[in-house]
C-alpha positions as MATLAB code, in Angstrom:
seq = 'MRHEVWPSSVSGRVTPPSSKSIAQRAVACALMARGESVLRRFPQSDDAQAALSVAQTLGAVITRSSDEVRIRGGFPLNFIAGIRNPRRTLNCGESGLASRMFIPVAALGEGTYTITGAGTLSGRPFDLYEQVLPELGAQCKTQDGTLPAEVTGPLRGGRVVVDGGLSSQFITGLLLALPRAPLSSQVEVLNLVSSPYVDMTLAVARHFGVTIHQPRPGLFDLPAGMHYQPAELDIPGDWSGAAFLLVAGALAADPHLDVAGLSTAIPQADMRIVDALHRAGVRLEKRGDDYRVFKSEIDAFEFDATDCPDLFPPLVALASFARGVSSIRGASRLHHKESNRAKVLAEEFGKANIRVTVRDDEMKIYPGYVRPASLNSHGDHRIAMSAAILGLAGDRTSIRQSQCVSKSYPGFFEDLIAMGVKLASR';
ca = [
       2.082  -14.276  -13.235;
      -0.598  -15.541  -11.256;
      -1.581  -15.545   -8.043;
      -4.536  -17.634   -6.170;
      -6.128  -16.317   -3.096;
      -8.233  -18.558   -0.705;
     -10.829  -17.055    1.990;
      -8.817  -16.630    5.005;
      -8.513  -14.516    8.653;
      -5.626  -12.232    8.850;
      -4.090  -10.879   12.073;
      -0.642   -9.305   13.239;
       0.658   -6.366   12.369;
       1.659   -5.105    8.700;
       3.671   -2.263    7.426;
       2.918   -0.793    3.903;
       5.743    0.089    2.140;
       6.528    3.994    1.928;
       4.925    6.723    0.137;
       5.857    6.460   -3.431;
       3.446    9.572   -4.276;
       5.885   11.833   -2.037;
       8.886    9.704   -2.559;
       9.119   11.296   -6.545;
       8.482   14.954   -4.810;
      11.550   14.304   -2.793;
      13.470   13.258   -5.702;
      12.432   15.869   -8.264;
      13.366   18.475   -5.372;
      16.854   17.316   -4.029;
      17.921   16.699   -7.815;
      16.917   21.057   -8.283;
      18.850   21.273   -4.869;
      22.637   22.082   -5.270;
      24.184   20.214   -1.887;
      23.080   16.537   -0.469;
      19.846   14.903    0.518;
      18.941   12.000    2.399;
      15.759   10.127    1.703;
      14.832    7.343    4.298;
      12.701    4.835    3.995;
      12.478    5.014    0.063;
      10.065    2.530   -1.111;
      11.387   -0.320   -3.581;
       8.312    0.188   -5.731;
       9.056    0.687   -9.646;
       6.885    4.087   -9.774;
       9.908    5.250   -7.115;
      12.878    3.863   -8.634;
      12.279    5.239  -12.006;
      12.029    9.055  -10.758;
      15.694    8.199   -9.439;
      16.633    6.708  -12.796;
      15.278    9.898  -14.465;
      17.234   11.727  -11.584;
      20.350   10.357  -12.198;
      20.020   11.182  -16.075;
      19.651   14.654  -15.623;
      22.907   14.605  -13.520;
      22.512   13.993   -9.567;
      24.373   11.721   -7.899;
      22.890    9.179   -6.144;
      24.177    7.011   -3.278;
      21.732    4.044   -2.230;
      22.424    1.439    1.281;
      19.380   -0.276    2.365;
      16.403    1.833    2.930;
      18.145    5.135    1.692;
      19.092    7.135   -0.688;
      21.654   10.013   -0.804;
      21.218   12.350   -4.145;
      23.439   15.400   -5.058;
      21.842   17.564   -6.854;
      21.994   20.989   -8.160;
      20.031   21.188  -11.852;
      19.678   22.781  -14.050;
      23.299   23.734  -14.025;
      24.203   20.296  -15.622;
      27.205   20.678  -13.737;
      26.226   18.489  -10.802;
      28.229   15.263  -12.167;
      31.019   16.531  -13.943;
      28.539   15.842  -17.006;
      28.196   18.602  -19.380;
      26.388   16.720  -22.075;
      23.899   14.720  -19.796;
      21.545   12.301  -21.570;
      18.632   13.416  -23.262;
      16.300   10.254  -23.043;
      14.637   10.010  -19.583;
      12.782    6.744  -19.060;
       9.900    7.071  -17.013;
       9.181    3.592  -17.153;
       5.126    3.563  -16.355;
       4.891    6.351  -13.528;
       2.615    9.039  -14.467;
       3.593   11.003  -11.743;
       7.328   11.355  -12.852;
       6.450   11.640  -16.158;
       4.053   14.534  -15.901;
       6.581   15.894  -13.060;
       9.771   15.839  -14.929;
       8.361   17.127  -18.508;
       8.514   21.289  -16.773;
      11.284   20.032  -14.329;
      13.437   18.772  -17.463;
      12.748   21.958  -19.430;
      14.843   23.911  -16.985;
      17.763   23.075  -18.791;
      19.438   23.597  -21.922;
      18.512   22.079  -24.722;
      15.791   19.356  -25.973;
      15.136   16.181  -23.988;
      12.766   13.072  -24.961;
      10.236   11.802  -21.873;
       9.504    8.293  -22.682;
       7.398    5.769  -20.824;
       6.103    1.514  -20.846;
       3.567   -0.206  -20.395;
      -0.036    1.351  -19.409;
       1.669    4.626  -19.339;
       1.418    4.985  -23.239;
      -1.680    5.645  -23.423;
      -2.502    8.425  -21.057;
      -2.293   12.343  -22.147;
       0.154   14.369  -22.681;
      -0.925   17.026  -24.794;
      -1.574   19.590  -21.806;
       2.006   20.616  -21.432;
       1.947   21.112  -25.543;
      -0.558   24.182  -24.911;
       0.995   25.448  -21.743;
       4.750   25.108  -21.762;
       5.385   27.828  -24.552;
       3.817   30.092  -22.734;
       6.363   29.580  -20.028;
       9.091   30.033  -22.395;
       9.471   26.266  -23.347;
       8.278   23.731  -25.707;
       6.476   20.372  -25.891;
       5.632   18.355  -28.766;
       3.975   15.009  -28.024;
       2.804   11.924  -30.187;
      -0.675   12.933  -30.837;
      -1.431   13.606  -27.151;
       0.777   10.711  -25.764;
       4.223    9.305  -25.308;
       6.859   10.146  -26.543;
       6.905   13.979  -25.667;
       9.952   16.027  -26.399;
      10.369   19.396  -24.281;
      12.883   21.861  -25.190;
      13.880   24.916  -22.550;
      15.030   27.165  -21.024;
      12.135   27.168  -19.215;
      11.462   31.155  -17.989;
       7.888   31.655  -16.216;
       5.033   33.717  -16.727;
       1.597   33.387  -15.838;
      -0.996   30.362  -17.226;
      -3.985   29.259  -16.445;
      -4.266   25.458  -16.627;
      -7.370   23.508  -16.402;
      -6.827   20.923  -13.390;
      -9.619   18.704  -14.334;
      -7.474   15.875  -15.867;
      -5.418   14.782  -13.069;
      -3.365   17.401  -10.593;
      -0.304   15.534  -11.699;
       0.315   18.874  -14.551;
      -0.002   20.881  -11.291;
       2.361   19.158   -9.586;
       4.866   18.992  -12.092;
       4.491   23.227  -12.780;
       4.751   23.787   -9.021;
       8.038   22.436   -8.377;
       9.701   23.587  -11.453;
       8.425   26.984  -11.915;
      10.669   28.144   -8.630;
      13.521   27.994  -10.033;
      12.665   29.732  -13.629;
      14.421   32.956  -13.893;
      11.068   35.443  -13.947;
       8.488   35.398  -11.337;
       5.126   32.897  -12.750;
       1.792   32.596  -11.671;
      -0.155   29.509  -11.911;
      -4.479   29.826  -11.986;
      -5.858   26.434  -11.787;
      -9.314   25.921  -13.357;
     -11.668   22.954  -11.904;
      -8.743   21.571   -9.766;
      -9.402   17.669   -8.626;
      -7.489   15.838   -6.472;
      -6.439   18.994   -4.446;
      -4.897   17.014   -1.284;
      -2.328   15.532   -4.046;
      -1.556   19.155   -4.645;
      -1.306   20.619   -1.195;
       1.481   16.903   -1.036;
       3.491   18.877   -3.145;
       3.412   22.272   -1.377;
       4.298   19.847    1.473;
       7.177   18.557   -0.148;
       8.123   22.031   -1.626;
       8.298   23.590    1.676;
      10.534   20.925    3.478;
      12.934   22.019    1.059;
      12.959   25.399    1.627;
      10.795   26.441   -0.891;
       7.345   28.085    0.097;
       4.479   28.222   -2.698;
       1.835   31.023   -1.565;
      -1.616   30.390   -2.508;
      -3.928   33.328   -2.511;
      -6.896   32.029   -2.800;
      -7.625   28.169   -3.901;
      -6.433   27.142   -7.400;
      -4.313   30.172   -7.719;
      -0.284   29.769   -7.224;
       2.766   32.368   -6.785;
       5.970   31.764   -7.331;
       8.356   34.759   -7.303;
      12.028   34.617   -9.145;
      14.625   33.695   -7.582;
      13.773   30.607   -5.429;
      15.758   28.048   -4.466;
      15.540   24.117   -3.255;
      17.297   23.388   -0.130;
      18.987   19.678    0.626;
      17.182   18.265    3.093;
      16.292   15.265    4.891;
      13.699   13.558    5.190;
      11.990    9.838    6.427;
       8.971    8.754    3.802;
       5.927    8.103    5.419;
       4.459    5.060    4.793;
       1.618    4.810    1.700;
      -2.191    5.209    2.824;
      -2.994    4.230   -1.222;
      -1.676    0.728   -0.006;
      -2.181    1.294    3.249;
      -6.520    0.946    2.106;
      -6.098   -2.613    0.417;
      -4.712   -3.721    4.257;
      -7.098   -1.526    6.091;
     -10.002   -2.999    4.045;
      -8.988   -6.607    4.516;
      -8.891   -6.572    8.173;
     -12.669   -4.779    8.536;
     -13.766   -8.075    6.181;
     -11.714  -10.435    7.702;
      -9.958   -9.757   10.581;
      -9.975  -12.388   13.539;
      -9.669  -10.794   15.896;
      -7.765   -7.464   14.747;
      -5.541   -6.407   12.078;
      -2.665   -3.418   13.107;
      -1.374   -1.567    9.990;
       1.437    0.523   11.130;
       3.318    3.435    9.916;
       0.802    5.792    8.779;
       1.642    9.232    9.421;
      -0.244   12.305    8.736;
       2.358   14.662    8.616;
       1.801   15.142    5.094;
      -1.270   15.351    3.388;
      -1.726   12.065    1.684;
      -5.540   12.249   -0.456;
      -6.135    8.380    0.712;
      -5.804    9.165    4.267;
      -9.448    9.496    3.745;
     -10.324    5.922    3.593;
     -10.522    6.129    7.265;
     -13.603    8.494    6.802;
     -14.967    6.049    3.880;
     -14.154    3.149    6.669;
     -16.212    5.264    9.402;
     -19.034    5.574    7.329;
     -19.686    1.876    6.132;
     -19.031    0.852   10.112;
     -16.029   -0.302   10.729;
     -14.965   -0.337   13.839;
     -11.052    1.103   13.885;
      -9.058    2.419   16.573;
      -5.628    5.243   16.325;
      -2.944    4.734   17.980;
      -0.116    7.286   17.236;
       0.748    6.445   13.340;
      -0.789    2.799   13.592;
      -4.590    1.639   12.725;
      -6.197   -1.395   14.684;
      -8.862   -2.866   12.567;
     -11.754   -4.921   13.801;
     -13.943   -7.154   11.598;
     -17.507   -5.162   10.897;
     -21.254   -6.038    9.819;
     -20.334   -3.324    6.188;
     -22.889   -1.229    6.167;
     -24.160    0.582    2.792;
     -22.277    3.849    2.229;
     -22.129    6.871    0.304;
     -18.156    8.453   -0.553;
     -17.266   11.091   -2.812;
     -14.129   10.031   -4.130;
     -13.297   12.830   -6.494;
     -10.470   14.102   -5.071;
      -9.390   10.690   -4.013;
      -9.932    8.263   -6.795;
      -7.410    5.879   -5.450;
      -9.504    4.690   -2.810;
     -11.736    3.333   -5.808;
     -10.369   -0.271   -5.895;
     -10.443   -1.048   -2.390;
     -13.594    0.898   -1.646;
     -15.445   -1.797   -4.815;
     -13.964   -4.271   -2.246;
     -15.124   -3.271    0.640;
     -18.888   -2.367   -0.827;
     -19.054   -6.111   -2.138;
     -20.349   -6.972    1.158;
     -22.055   -4.594    2.763;
     -25.616   -4.560    3.740;
     -26.999   -2.843    0.813;
     -26.345   -1.355   -2.133;
     -23.198    1.569   -1.965;
     -22.480    4.890   -4.145;
     -19.640    5.863   -4.738;
     -19.017    9.222   -6.724;
     -16.011   10.589   -8.781;
     -16.012    7.390  -11.493;
     -15.228   10.145  -14.325;
     -12.044   10.266  -12.661;
     -10.801    6.488  -13.225;
     -10.497    6.699  -16.649;
      -7.007    8.003  -17.617;
      -5.264    5.354  -14.775;
      -3.275    2.115  -15.480;
      -6.427    1.076  -17.164;
      -9.880    2.201  -17.411;
     -10.664    1.617  -14.103;
     -14.681    2.362  -13.789;
     -14.901   -0.669  -16.892;
     -12.455   -2.532  -15.191;
     -14.032   -3.427  -11.805;
     -17.145   -3.830  -13.250;
     -15.654   -6.787  -15.758;
     -14.024   -8.075  -13.437;
     -16.024   -7.978  -10.172;
     -18.835   -8.919  -12.120;
     -17.176  -12.308  -13.088;
     -17.402  -12.956   -8.928;
     -21.122  -11.799   -8.634;
     -20.640   -8.314   -8.112;
     -22.775   -5.842  -10.408;
     -20.718   -2.831  -10.543;
     -22.541   -0.234  -12.601;
     -21.528    3.555  -13.834;
     -23.466    6.147  -14.906;
     -22.148    9.579  -15.158;
     -20.038   10.480  -12.544;
     -21.074    7.803  -10.093;
     -20.918    4.017   -9.319;
     -22.720    1.878   -7.333;
     -21.623   -1.674   -5.921;
     -24.772   -4.139   -5.696;
     -23.319   -6.967   -3.194;
     -23.359  -10.663   -3.809;
     -22.681  -13.948   -3.274;
     -18.730  -13.880   -4.176;
     -18.066  -16.652   -6.451;
     -14.560  -18.465   -7.687;
     -13.524  -16.861  -10.471;
     -10.710  -15.908  -12.469;
      -9.804  -11.972  -13.167;
      -7.457  -10.159  -15.081;
      -5.866   -7.238  -13.579;
      -5.144   -5.677  -16.960;
      -2.244   -4.558  -15.658;
      -3.583   -2.620  -13.039;
      -1.548   -2.179   -9.871;
      -4.413   -1.482   -7.278;
      -6.878   -3.972   -9.683;
      -4.437   -6.986   -8.652;
      -4.961   -5.433   -5.177;
      -8.556   -4.662   -5.242;
      -9.442   -8.662   -6.428;
      -6.924   -9.684   -4.004;
      -9.462   -8.700   -1.066;
     -12.727   -9.683   -2.824;
     -10.711  -13.283   -2.499;
      -9.095  -13.469    0.709;
     -12.669  -12.580    2.210;
     -15.065  -13.779   -0.554;
     -14.639  -16.906   -2.509;
     -11.391  -17.981   -4.289;
      -9.765  -15.666   -6.796;
      -7.582  -16.130   -9.267;
      -5.641  -12.885  -10.303;
      -3.922  -12.601  -14.084;
      -0.711  -10.286  -14.210;
      -0.999  -10.325  -10.691;
       2.911   -9.360  -10.880;
       1.916   -5.672  -11.521;
       1.569   -4.767   -7.847;
       5.239   -4.254   -8.031;
       4.635   -0.766   -9.407;
       3.301    0.328   -6.065;
       3.417   -2.189   -3.837;
       6.269   -4.780   -4.733;
       5.895   -6.879   -1.411;
       1.844   -6.850   -1.406;
       1.235  -10.707   -1.346;
       4.095  -11.799    0.783;
       2.506   -8.844    3.562;
      -0.854  -11.177    2.776;
       0.517  -14.180    3.584;
       2.018  -12.358    7.041;
      -1.258  -11.469    7.348;
      -2.618  -15.343    7.545;
      -3.848  -15.266    3.787;
      -3.682  -18.760    2.206;
      -2.636  -17.758   -0.924;
      -0.103  -19.339   -3.959;
       1.348  -18.303   -6.929;
       2.158  -19.476  -10.539;
];
């Protein structure tokens, strides 16, 4: 599919989808809780739906109504749905979080599970579990470091030292699974990146009755005998998706745009978009869980996105219209996303006359006149959304493979239309 976006003004009130990151963590906790949990405002994104599918494959009873999901869990008993021999293949779609999270969770069960994925997930690394899980009593075998992966339990617990420099998703998987292991565990994380995502994991686990102690940064104690409890949770709005809407307002609001439903009750890494917008001179007003953003003159800015790398695409769009060269640190975190985002941002924005350079860990954005261009999302949802923002604030952009936004924000283009953006699809 291809979407074409024309220069437009935006206004009104828009609500981003619920957080797929929180939703997936909540599904894992509900799967391991004995009883029924209720997740409200459950997102329709492909990644969130993949997590539900995996939980169901592992034996959870799932009931859906409107945007509410009920999950009756109890894994790893394997009797939670009267199923003594559940299916052994767990298809995680294109979700990096679901695949890395459910590998250690599945290892709590008996026997062998095969974790598979699709699309852009096929090239992402998983070999860390081959090194770590044997120290905890389980086994993991990948295909030269990638999916499919076979995991054999049971996970028993113990002490491990893990390099957290590649992705916090591995840490999330271990921290959610080990409370259900029969032995006490300790996880020491070296070079922890994206620590706000780990904070999110700890907050969601706590909501389901499991408190993971952190004696010092990077060290986690998990006593034996902890149990997840059924819980009810209203999934808050997704700051990752909201970042594109806030940037759209900063570049094209007339007179302002309200972005609603952005709770800070559970930590989300991309809440830092507010700090980045302030650095760029954007006028922004907080109104409860809503933010009102006004069209602003964009100042060149410096920002460290090491702990929130998903902010690179919207911030590159913002910096394209700045009065001067902007600098974003943390570019090394972009290599193993749905695409090599550093390379793709430079290639695609270059087609629209925006120069993007990457040297070591720093990305620089040189603003210029945005010319009409045909941009390729490379199947990356955040690249597609960033290209759309470039088009509505600059000149016409045509976005190939634009349907990939369904991974995190299925209604993105519909919301743009509601905001007043002129676009067409074909």
